[in-house]
C-alpha distance (Angstrom), angle and dihedral (degrees) to the residues before:
residue distance angle dihedral
X1 . . .
X2 3.69 . .
X3 3.69 148.7 .
X4 3.72 111.7 -104.9
X5 3.83 121.0 -145.4
X6 3.75 89.6 -173.8
X7 3.77 94.4 -141.2
X8 3.78 123.5 128.4
X9 3.82 107.9 -141.1
X10 3.76 130.4 -144.9
X11 3.77 123.0 -151.9
X12 3.77 93.7 -100.4
X13 3.71 97.8 57.9
X14 3.81 109.0 96.9
X15 3.71 143.8 106.1
X16 3.81 114.4 -76.8
X17 3.81 113.0 -99.1
X18 3.71 140.1 172.6
X19 3.85 87.1 -93.2
X20 3.79 90.4 72.4
X21 3.79 91.0 61.9
X22 3.85 95.9 38.4
X23 3.85 96.4 49.1
X24 3.81 88.2 -118.6
X25 3.84 113.6 138.7
X26 3.79 109.4 -104.5
X27 3.82 93.9 -119.9
X28 3.91 89.2 57.9
X29 3.75 96.5 47.2
X30 3.84 106.4 133.0
X31 3.85 92.6 -150.1
X32 3.88 110.1 98.9
X33 3.66 110.1 -114.3
X34 3.88 98.8 -167.9
X35 3.85 139.9 23.3
X36 3.74 88.2 -102.0
X37 3.82 91.2 57.1
X38 3.80 91.2 47.1
X39 3.81 88.7 53.1
X40 3.79 93.5 49.0
X41 3.80 89.1 48.9
X42 3.73 91.5 51.9
X43 3.78 92.2 46.8
X44 3.82 91.7 49.1
X45 3.85 91.0 48.4
X46 3.70 98.2 46.8
X47 3.80 99.7 34.6
X48 3.81 90.8 -151.6
X49 3.72 124.0 146.9
X50 3.85 90.4 -134.7
X51 3.84 89.8 57.0
X52 3.73 91.9 46.4
X53 3.83 90.4 51.5
X54 3.85 90.6 49.1
X55 3.86 87.7 51.5
X56 3.84 90.0 54.3
X57 3.79 90.1 50.0
X58 3.82 91.7 46.5
X59 3.80 89.7 51.7
X60 3.86 90.3 50.2
X61 3.72 91.6 51.9
X62 3.75 100.1 40.4
X63 3.77 131.3 88.2
X64 3.80 111.9 -113.3
X65 3.82 129.0 -167.7
X66 3.82 122.5 -121.9
X67 3.75 127.9 -168.0
X68 3.76 121.3 -134.6
X69 3.88 126.5 -171.4
X70 3.81 96.7 -133.9
X71 3.73 130.3 13.9
X72 3.82 117.2 -118.6
X73 3.93 105.0 -144.2
X74 3.79 108.0 -122.1
X75 3.82 94.6 -5.3
X76 3.79 112.0 125.3
X77 3.86 104.2 152.0
X78 3.83 103.0 61.7
X79 3.71 127.3 38.2
X80 3.69 134.8 161.7
X81 3.86 104.8 -133.0
X82 3.73 128.3 -157.4
X83 3.91 109.0 -81.1
X84 3.78 120.0 -158.3
X85 3.82 134.3 -178.4
X86 3.78 110.5 -98.9
X87 3.75 131.5 -143.8
X88 3.80 92.1 -85.8
X89 3.87 91.8 48.1
X90 3.73 93.4 -104.3
X91 3.77 126.6 122.5
X92 3.85 119.5 -90.2
X93 3.77 132.4 -177.5
X94 3.79 111.7 -122.3
X95 3.85 114.3 -131.5
X96 3.77 130.2 170.1
X97 3.81 134.3 -154.3
X98 3.83 93.4 -141.0
X99 3.72 138.0 6.8
X100 3.81 90.5 -111.2
X101 3.78 89.7 61.8
X102 3.84 91.6 64.3
X103 3.74 112.1 105.8
X104 3.81 111.5 -130.6
X105 3.79 93.9 -125.8
X106 3.83 90.0 59.9
X107 3.91 88.7 56.0
X108 3.84 88.5 58.6
X109 3.83 89.7 64.1
X110 3.75 100.2 33.5
X111 3.80 111.4 18.1
X112 3.81 101.6 171.6
X113 3.78 119.4 86.2
X114 3.82 121.7 -153.0
X115 3.84 126.9 177.1
X116 3.84 129.7 -137.2
X117 3.75 135.4 165.0
X118 3.92 112.8 -95.6
X119 3.78 92.1 -120.1
X120 3.82 93.7 51.6
X121 3.80 88.6 51.0
X122 3.75 96.3 51.8
X123 3.86 90.2 45.7
X124 3.77 90.1 54.6
X125 3.77 98.8 46.0
X126 3.77 95.8 85.8
X127 3.79 123.3 -152.5
X128 3.76 102.2 -60.6
X129 3.81 101.9 52.8
X130 3.79 130.6 77.0
X131 3.68 128.8 -170.7
X132 3.80 136.4 -113.9
X133 3.85 116.9 -167.0
X134 3.77 118.0 -154.3
X135 3.83 96.3 -10.3
X136 3.74 111.0 -150.9
X137 3.78 90.3 1.5
X138 3.73 140.3 97.1
X139 3.90 117.4 -77.4
X140 3.76 101.8 23.3
X141 3.79 142.3 140.6
X142 3.71 139.1 175.5
X143 3.82 127.8 -131.6
X144 3.84 122.1 -164.4
X145 3.80 117.5 -138.9
X146 3.89 86.7 -99.8
X147 3.82 90.2 54.8
X148 3.85 91.6 48.3
X149 3.83 87.5 54.4
X150 3.82 92.1 48.6
X151 3.88 90.4 49.7
X152 3.75 89.9 50.9
X153 3.71 92.7 46.7
X154 3.85 97.1 45.1
X155 3.83 105.2 33.6
X156 3.78 138.0 43.1
X157 3.88 130.6 -166.8
X158 3.69 118.3 -105.7
X159 3.84 118.7 -92.7
X160 3.87 114.6 -126.4
X161 3.78 91.4 -101.4
X162 3.87 92.0 51.7
X163 3.77 93.9 59.2
X164 3.84 118.1 106.8
X165 3.77 118.1 -123.8
X166 3.80 91.6 -93.1
X167 3.81 89.4 54.6
X168 3.85 96.4 -106.5
X169 3.79 121.3 134.3
X170 3.70 98.3 -104.2
X171 3.83 111.0 -168.0
X172 3.94 97.3 -23.1
X173 3.67 118.7 127.7
X174 3.78 138.1 60.5
């Protein structure tokens, strides 16, 4: 399900950002750190359905970070990611757009970061789990298990030949 870099992370290990100079915690930094975050910011600002759909496609084609309680040496296919209680009181898997978006308190419970493609994550959630992206941080959203099923039904990740020169999803999807 994921690539495993096998490295436990501490709260201080992240890419430098404007948050470090402005005394804003890195996970709340309003500057987009990834193409996915830029897409989410654009969709939020415009409110258009087209931009929302492009954000879903960007998520499906992006690498996201998951937190796991204990590393499994050499194991890259099956991980038990951090599960939180979502807004509706149902379980959701926590995923992050960038290591800097991970709140330090989450790392206390699940200190190992693994990466997987957004589409692969959704395909492996099953029917009972939803998803929360960047919980308590900038550029996040929550999908119930029903919304996960709808995304899997209505969208697909881009195939390698469908990606634009910059690696974005182009017109792949629906």
